[in-house]
C-alpha positions in Angstrom: 11.3 -38.9 28.1 10.1 -35.5 29.3 8.9 -33.0 26.8 10.8 -29.8 26.6 9.3 -27.1 28.8 8.9 -23.6 27.4 9.3 -20.1 28.8 7.0 -17.3 27.9 9.6 -16.0 25.4 9.6 -19.5 23.7 5.8 -19.5 23.4 5.9 -16.0 22.0 8.5 -17.0 19.4 6.6 -20.2 18.4 3.2 -18.4 18.1 4.4 -15.2 16.5 2.7 -13.2 19.3 4.5 -10.6 21.4 5.7 -11.6 24.9 3.5 -8.9 26.3 0.4 -10.3 24.7 1.3 -13.9 25.7 1.7 -12.7 29.3 -1.7 -10.9 29.2 -3.4 -14.1 27.8 -1.8 -16.3 30.5 -2.8 -13.8 33.2 -6.4 -13.6 31.9 -6.9 -17.3 31.4 -4.6 -18.6 34.2 -6.9 -21.6 34.9 -6.3 -23.0 31.4 -2.5 -23.3 31.9 -0.3 -25.6 33.9 3.2 -24.7 34.7 6.0 -25.0 37.3 8.2 -22.3 38.6 12.0 -22.2 39.0 12.9 -19.1 40.8 11.0 -16.3 39.1 10.7 -18.2 35.8 7.6 -20.2 34.8 8.0 -23.3 32.6 5.0 -24.4 30.5 4.4 -27.7 28.8 4.3 -27.9 24.9 0.5 -27.8 24.8 0.6 -24.1 26.1 1.6 -23.1 22.6 -1.7 -24.5 21.1 -3.7 -22.9 24.0 -2.1 -19.5 23.4 -2.7 -19.7 19.7 -6.3 -20.7 20.2 -6.9 -17.9 22.7 -5.4 -15.4 20.3 -7.6 -16.6 17.5 -10.8 -16.6 19.6 -10.0 -13.1 21.1 -10.6 -11.6 17.7 -14.2 -13.0 17.4 -15.9 -10.7 20.0 -16.4 -13.4 22.6 -16.3 -12.7 26.3 -13.4 -14.2 28.3 -15.8 -16.8 29.9 -17.0 -17.9 26.4 -13.4 -18.1 25.2 -12.3 -20.2 28.2 -15.3 -22.5 27.6 -14.4 -22.8 24.0 -10.8 -23.7 24.7 -11.8 -26.2 27.4 -14.3 -27.9 25.1 -11.6 -28.0 22.4 -9.2 -29.7 24.7 -11.8 -32.3 25.6 -12.5 -33.0 21.9 -9.1 -33.6 20.5 -5.7 -32.7 22.0 -3.9 -31.1 19.1 -0.3 -31.7 20.2 0.0 -35.5 20.5 1.8 -36.6 17.4 4.1 -39.0 19.2 1.2 -41.0 20.7 -0.6 -41.0 17.4 2.4 -42.4 15.6 2.9 -44.8 18.5 -0.2 -46.7 17.6 1.3 -48.0 14.3 5.1 -47.5 14.9 7.7 -46.8 17.5 7.2 -43.5 19.3 9.3 -40.6 18.0 11.8 -39.0 20.3 10.5 -35.8 22.0 13.2 -33.7 20.1 11.6 -34.7 16.8 8.1 -34.0 18.1 9.3 -30.5 19.1 10.8 -30.0 15.7 7.5 -30.8 14.1 5.8 -28.3 16.4 8.4 -25.7 15.6 8.1 -26.3 11.9 4.3 -26.1 12.0 4.4 -22.9 14.1 7.0 -21.3 11.9 4.9 -22.2 8.8 1.8 -20.7 10.4 3.8 -17.5 11.3 5.1 -17.2 7.8 1.6 -17.7 6.3 0.3 -14.9 8.5 3.2 -12.7 7.4 2.6 -13.5 3.8 -1.1 -12.6 4.2 -0.2 -9.3 5.8 2.3 -8.6 2.9 -0.3 -9.5 0.3 -2.8 -7.1 2.0 -0.2 -4.3 2.1 0.6 -4.9 -1.6 -3.1 -4.7 -2.5 -3.4 -1.4 -0.6 -0.3 -0.1 -2.3 -1.7 -1.1 -5.7 -5.0 0.7 -4.9 -3.0 3.8 -3.9 -0.9 3.7 -7.0 -4.1 3.3 -9.1 -5.7 6.3 -7.5 -2.5 8.4 -8.0 -2.4 7.3 -11.7 -6.1 8.3 -12.1 -5.3 11.7 -10.5 -2.3 12.1 -12.8 -4.3 11.3 -15.9 -7.0 13.8 -14.9 -4.3 16.5 -14.3 -2.8 15.7 -17.7 -6.2 15.9 -19.4 -6.9 19.2 -17.7 -3.5 20.6 -18.8 -4.1 19.4 -22.4 -7.6 21.1 -22.3 -6.1 24.4 -21.1 -3.3 24.2 -23.7 -5.8 23.5 -26.5 -7.9 26.5 -25.3 -4.8 28.8 -25.2 -3.8 27.6 -28.7 -7.3 28.5 -30.0 -7.0 31.9 -28.4 -3.5 32.5 -29.9 -4.8 31.5 -33.3 -7.7 34.0 -32.9 -5.3 36.7 -31.8 -3.1 35.9 -34.8 -6.1 36.3 -37.2 -7.0 39.6 -35.7 -3.3 40.8 -36.0 -3.3 39.8 -39.7 -6.6 41.6 -40.2 -5.4 44.8 -38.6 -2.2 44.7 -40.6 -4.2 44.4 -43.8 -6.4 47.3 -42.7 -3.4 49.5 -41.9 -1.8 48.7 -45.2 -5.0 49.7 -47.0 -5.2 53.0 -45.0 -1.6 53.9 -45.4 -1.1 52.9 -49.1 -3.2 55.8 -50.6 -1.2 58.3 -48.5 2.1 56.9 -49.7 0.7 56.8 -53.3 -0.4 60.5 -53.1 3.0 61.4 -51.6 4.8 59.6 -54.4 2.7 61.2 -57.0 3.2 64.6 -55.5 7.0 64.1 -55.3 7.0 62.9 -58.8 5.1 65.9 -60.1 7.4 68.3 -58.3 10.3 66.5 -59.9 8.8 66.8 -63.3 7.9 70.5 -63.0 11.4 71.3 -61.8 13.0 69.7 -64.9 10.8 71.3 -67.6 12.2 74.8 -67.5 15.7 73.5 -67.7 15.0 71.6 -70.9 13.5 74.6 -72.6 16.3 77.0 -71.6 
């Protein structure tokens, strides 16, 4: 049975890499890929998925294209990663190619989900850090406002004390005047009534 051949779009879907990046990798490392063309379409064997994935992983390590190509070639010589059917065939009947493809799809989907989960966890951690920083800023602002409110309350208490003091002083200053005025009015009232009694 022939294994299912893949288009670039299929490889991009299975690896979780954009079609543009897959095309760039295939163009840069053309000697690592085998394919056949039908019209304008290129069809790649299943092992192209593992090669693209390995190229993408190695590209982030700061290696030159030659070093990456050598690494992938030496990896291919060591152990072909995509041969589950032959491995099982040593102890049991070989699996149909459709089942092998499903295993590959499952593995690739799982790897893609793991990468997505890792990205989400990283974003969540960044969000937590931002929220913690905002909470700290909020606490500082509240502390600052409480400090200002306390200072204003102290100032208001001091002003109230001064107002009470001046009220008392005014009372003391004005009371003798009122007392003298009352006494004067009282005396005039008394002197006005005396002649009337005697007459």
